[in-house]
N, C-alpha and C positions, 0 to 999 in steps of 0.2 A: 156574283161573286170575286172580288178583286186578289191579282198576283199578291204573290210574295215578292219581296223586293230582289232577292234573289235569283227567283226565276228571271223577272225581267231585267236583270242585268246580263244574265246567261244568254238571253233572245239578243243582247246587240252583241254578242262575238265574240265576252268575255272570257278568258278560263275561271274554274272556276277557282282556283288559288287567288289570281286576280278580285273575285266576287269578295272572296272571303278578304282579303287583305284591304280594300278598299271598306267595308261593312266593319272592322275591325276600326281603321281610322277615322269613322265618320263618327263612331260611340266615344272611341276617346277622344275626339274637341267634342262632341255634346257634352261627356261626363265630365270635363274639364267648367263647362259653363254653367252645368245646373249646380255644381259644388257652391259655386260665388252668388247662384241668386236663388238658389232653393236652400233657406237658413231653418234645417230642424232645431226645434227646441227641445235636446234631451230629458228637461224636467218635466215637461208635458206628454213625451213617451210615455216617460216613466208612471207619470199621474195613472193615463190611461190603462196601462199593465195591469197596476196593483187593483186597477176596478177589475180589471175581467178577474184577476185572479180572486179577489175578494166573493164576485160574482159566482165563480165555479165553486167554489169553498160553500156555498152557501148554498146549490143545488146538487150538491152531491150527493148520493142515495147509498145503503148498504147492497141494494138490489144487483146482485151479481147479472141480473140479463138486462139492467139501466147502464148500457156500454157507451163514455161519451167517448170520442174525439180528444185527445188531450194537448191538440198542436194549437199553438196561434197564431194568426195570420195575418199579413201585412193583407191589405187592401186597397188597390191605386183605382179613384176615379178618375176618368174624362169626360170632359161637355162636349166630345165630336166620339162618331165613329172610324176608324182606319181606312184607309183607303186599299193601303194594302197592309198585309199579317204575313206571319209564319206560325202554322204550327210544331215546328221543328221545338223540341226540350233546348235551354238553354240552363247554362250553370251558374247557381250564383253562391258566392264563397260566402261562407257565414263564420264569425270571431267562435261561434260558440254553437258544437253539431249538435243538429239537432236527432240525427242517428248514431246511434252505439248498442254492445251488446247488454248494458245496463237498459237498456228501453226495450231491448227484444227486437231490435230492429233485424230486418232483414231482406238480403237483395236476392235476385233472379236474374242471372244473363241468359238471353235467347242468340247462339251461335250460329254459323252455319254448318252444312252438314260435314261431313257426317262430328256428331257433337263430339264424338271419344276422342276427336284429335283436340278439340280446346282441354277439353276435361283432363287428361294426361300433360298439354303444356304450363298448367294452373294445379297437379297433383302435389307438389312439395310445396304451392306457398301456405302461409298463413293467413288463411285470408275468412275469420270470423262469420262477415256480415252476409258473403258470399253462399245463399244456403241453397240454389235450386243452379242447376244450367241446361237450357230444354234446348234443343237444336231445332233450327228453322222447319225444316221438313217434318215433324213430329207434334209441331204444337194442333193441324188439326185431328190427328191420330188420337192424340192425347184428350184435346180441347173443342171437342165435335161442338157441341152445343151451347142455344147460345148460357146455361146456365154453368155448365164447365166453363167455359171463359169468365162467366163472373167468379167463378169459386176460386178461381188463380188471379184473378184480375185482386179480388180482397186479402188473397194469404200471403203478399210480398209486397213492402212500405216501397222499393223504387225497384222498373226494372231496365237495365242497360241490356246494349243489342250490339252485334256486331254491326260497324259500320258500311259494311258491306250490301247488308240484306235488308238496311236500314226503307227505304222505298217500297220495302214490299211485303212490309209485316201488316198493312192493315186487313187482310183476307182472314192473316193465320188466329189476331189478336181478338179481330168482331168489332162490332160499334161501341162496346163497352167502354171499351182503353181510348178510344178519340174522344165519344161525347161527355164523356169524366175527365179529361184532360189528364190520361197515366199513359202517355206517349211514352216507348223506352227512349234514353237518352242513347245515342250513336257513343261506339267506344271504335278506338284501335286494335282490335284483338290479334293483328299480328305478331306485332312488339309490344302484348302485355307485361306490366310486371306487378310484381307484389305490390310495390309502393302506391301503384295506380291503380291498383284496383282500390287497397286501403283508403286511398286519397277519399274516391266517393264520395265517402260519406262526408266529408268536411262541408259538402253542398247540399243547398235546395235547388230543387228544378224546376221551372217555370214555363209556363204556355202561354204566349199571348192572345194567343185565338184573335175574334173579332168584336171585342170588346163590347159596351165601353167603361166594363168595371173588371176588375182581373184580383184573384190571387197567390199567394203565395203562401206556403208553412215557414212560418221563421222562428218560432218555437216551441218549448215543451209546458205545461205548466208545471212543471218536477225545475224547470228551472228557475232561476232565482231575479227578480224583477232587472238585477243591473244584467244578466247577461244577455234575458230578453231583448233590454232596451238595447244592448249593443247590435244587438243580431238588425234589430228596428233597423238602424238608422244606416250598418253595411249593404246591406238589403237593397234598403231605398237608393243608394244614391247609386246601385250598382244594375236595377231593372229601371229605373228612369230611362235613360240614355238608350235601353233596349227597345225599350215601345217608342219614344223619344222618336228617333232616328227611322224612323220608318215612313214611307212616302205622305207628305200631308200634312206632319203632326209636327208639332211647336212644343214650347212649355206655355204658351197661352191654353192651350188644352187639359192642359193638366188641374185637375179640379179639386180633389181631396184626396188626403193621405187618413191611412184610418186603421185602425189594428181591432180585430175579434176575434171569439171563440166560436167554433161553427153553430153553437148552438144560442149564440147573444148578439145583441145588436152591436152596430157599428160605434168605433168611439176616433172619433176625429184629432186628428194632432196636427194637421197641416192642411189649409183653405185658400183658394183663390178664386175672389171674385171674379165675376166677368166684367169685361168692361159696362157693359148692358146696368150691370149691379150697380156696378162702381157709380156711372154716372147719374141713376137712380138716388141713390143716398147723398151724392152733391147736390141735390136739387130738392132735397126734403126742405 
């Protein structure tokens, strides 16, 4: 298993702040190149979105037990596995939020011990989506079994944690959170504000993993095709630099960009031929 790039640079005697600065500068540089070299067709994206929404409508049922995921996903397909990767969640800003009260979104924060201290800190905040605060020390006590942890996993749309305990969560949360890529996003709980907590709903959360296919939530079927299209464009240009900045990756590794429902086939709106495929086409 490869190391993620942050680990490698920390081992080269760089401070955490230096590593984050290097990574941020690298991503910014790659993002500028991608916007020039990857031209996404807005009409093609909207056409694919409309097809997905039509498919969803045609498969809808009145059976209350037939609960379907109402998210629309962006799918990134690479033609190689990354050498290095990171399981640390990344925030991707969306112009049209996919989490809000109308959609019954619920967030959970895992705090340091004692949890009462953090609860008191945010007691006067108006934060409608923050439905639960769990102290790190109570995870194993309240959710001791796999079944308990799985129930917690499905109870909330998104999880966050105090950045000071991010590296110690695996045992308390269990493999369901890590296998299903729903790892809490670390936040600075020491100087938290109401605005910061409410702003968490304006993002989608992406975990790279070891590929070569990645998905992230970028829309809801209740949103308009225009809103979903705007989200696809924003998310694609923001997430690609996160993936391609890792060691051994480049734009030539990008194979395809698709949109899909959890229960549908993937509909491509961007494809890149490999050098071998281009040569084979020329020699026809």
